[in-house]
N, C-alpha and C positions, 0 to 999 in steps of 0.2 A: 438278688442284690440286697445287701443289708442297708439299714438306715444310715450307718456310718459312711458307706460308699456313696450313697445318694447325697449326703451332706457335703462330702468332699467334692463331688462333681459340681454341685451348686456353687461352692466357693470358687472353684476353678472357672466356671462360667462367669461369675460376677467379676473376677479378676480380669478375664479376657474382655468383658464389656467395658471396664474402666480403661484398659489399654487402648481399645478401639476408639472410645470416645475421646481420649486425649490426642490420639493421632488425627482424628477428624477435626478437632478444634485447631490443631496445628496447621492443617491445610486450609481451613476456613480463614484463619487469621492472615494468611499470606495474600489473600485476595485472588481474584480471577485475572488471568492474563488475557488481554484482548489482542487477537492476531489480525493485523490489517494487511491488505495487499499493497505491495509497493506500486506506485504510479509509474506507468510507462511514458515514454516520450509522446506517444499518441494521446494519452490522457491529458498531458500538459498542453499539447497543441489544441485539443478540443476545449480545454479551459480558457486558453487565450482567445480562441475564436468566440466563445460565449461572452467574453469581456470586450468584444469589438476591437481587439488588438489588430486584427487582420482587415479592418475597414480600408486601410491604406496598404499598398504592397510593402512587405518587409523582407529584407535580405536574410540569409541564413544567420549572418553575424548579429543582426538586430534581434532575431529570435533568441539566439544564444545569450545575448546581453540581457534581454528581458527575463529569461528563465533564471539567469544568474542573480539578477536583482531579487527574484522571488526565492532564492536559496537552492536552486537546482543547477548544478554545473555540468555542462556537457561540452565535449570537443566537437569541432566541425565535422569530423568523420562520423561521429555518432548520430548526427542529425540528417545526413544525406538520405539514407534509406527510409526513415520514418516520414520525411517530407515528401519523398517520391511516392510512397505508399498512400499518403494522404491525398495527393493529387490524383492518383489512379482511382482511389475510392471516392473521388469527388467531394472530399471533405474540405479541401482547399483548392484554389486555382493558382496558376503561376503565370507571370509575365516577365519579359525582359526589362530590367531597370539598369541603365548604364552598362550594358553588356553582361549583366549578372542576373541570374534568376531571382525573382522576388515572389513571395507567396502572399495570397490575399484570399478574402472570402469568395466563394463561388456564387 
């Protein structure tokens, strides 16, 4: 290899380094994106339980209204299975309240 070829290769490498550096700076300036897991209905029920919401028996509609107040909107059909699962897993208990099931702390 001649000196001229070596000089040419060095120039190309320097050019590539500049391009790579500018691309890296472009990605750094955009910042990192934080990925968070979406909360499930069970997560919301556990949160309400930790806030002592279930100290008194609550109907499904009362639970839906409280979650809506906090910005989480669910339909009645969406709540049935998670509430039953919470009872089976002994996270919550349930009692009859005016012929309607109500959920409370266990």
